[in-house]
Phi, psi and omega in degrees: 000135179291145189282140175244127184302128184302322183296316182291335182269007179278090189289346180284344181293121176079003179295149182239156176298135180237309185234129180244135176248120180252136173237115189062232181259009185249133171288113187268322181216147178222121184255127179260156179190190178228147175210145178226134174243126188227143173277163179292348175282348184100352179291129175277122184274313182212150175221136166240132186079217182253125181295325186268014178306132181275129182226160158268119180289347180051220187286353179291349182254017184299330178293330175288317179297334181275349183304313181300332178302322179271321184295329178281346185089354181299324182255025185304322185263009181290147177277165173303327178296317176301313184293324175298319178293325178296335179260005193271151160237080194273174186273355185074026177285167180304321181299326179282310184300314183293320181291321177293319178301317180293322178300312179297318179300318179295335178273357185076025183239179182214176183307323183292347177280344177291156178233024184269342181090156180282145179213135176294137181294142173277342178288123186294314179301321179289321176301315181294323178298316179299319180296314181300320185271358182064031183259154179261148174295155180231187183293336177297332179282345180301137184298342180257014185296328177293317176301318182289329173298319175296320176302315182296322178296315178294322180296324175300318180296324180277350185056042180276167179282177191290336184271063187290350182269355180291139184302331181264008176292145180307324180295314181289328175295322178294318179296318179297317179300314179297316180302315181291324178294316185286324178281339183073022184218134174288124181291133180281357181161189182212161169236163178269124184284174180298334181266010175082356176275152176292143176239117190273129180288151177201171175283148178300321178294322178295320179292319177299323178295319177300316180296322179295327176294322173299321182292321184271353183294147178227163178293346180272359182276193180283185184300323179293316180298318180295324176295319178299317179299313181300319183289315181293321179295322178297318179297316182290330181282330186232061179299333179292333177275329180293325182225278181141175182297144180077001182264145182299320180303312180295313181302312184291317180296320176297318182296332181267009171064035177073024181253350183221142174252131176232152183210121176276148171235159179302157180061033168066041165264140180220135183236148177220142178240116184245090185299318182296324179270350183056044183239149168241138180235130176230133177221156178219123172270124193290334179274001178078013183283109182296322179304318180290323178295319177301315182293317181295318179293322176303315180297318182290324178293323175295314183303323185259022169075015181268336185232127178292121181298342179270356179297134182303335182294334182301320183295342177289337188237337177225137176117203186300142174252136177242150178270188185294341177268001180085011179280140176284113186244348182181197184205140171262122186233159166292138173291154181302128179093355180254129173047000000 
């Protein structure tokens, strides 16, 4: 792995309070983080914390990783459902598993050709089905199996060898090149993601700029812009494939009526593409708390006019907290000075 300077990778430096959890009259938890809002022109609109904080975007950048699939023409005939799965961190529900399995079958491939590893499904009905049938989860249940199906499709086009997840494989070199072009920053290194593919580090501001380009892209643009439009539209059209039931990505995209694409990444990275506002939003909660990332992104989407503050979905992530008996026990709030 290429080395990343320890000082630059210290994400706690300059982080600011973002989300506060109150129980009764006591502040119980306080989550710090960084966030950048950028226009498609490259202008930074707002910053909380440090804009140049170095992050692994993890799964929040899957739409960037999917660009070469379309730019090479390998995925020219893919449906929006395929493209949503290529950008997905799904629950391993039947809808996800079956569609990825069919995609692989259409490519003349099978589950064993994936290199993402087996993962137990987060979807409860699918988990229960496996238990009833005495079956084990497989790679199709991996939350990244759709992304890997896209990798395999592109790899066929490149005539690459089977180990497509290796950092020096032609496919991953192509993805890194595209990632650096879209972020406008040379990546200082990579880490290996949960699905075994390399995940390239970048600045939070650079990632927000990449997202803003997705937001500002039009069908009248070049091949990259048209690919960006197809990917963002697929995500907005199929939030259930991008994430799944009970997930913030699905909830928020549905609440915004197919006008915004959002994508969570592991360790509390969250990305948003706002086409009407031509904005990209990238945030990172430094303690890796997903609950705080969900709340922070909800607040930012409200702030920038993409999400109605009165929409019932807001209360799932910001506002009163209830316990299992339905008692009001606390509140999730924006920290003072944030959003």
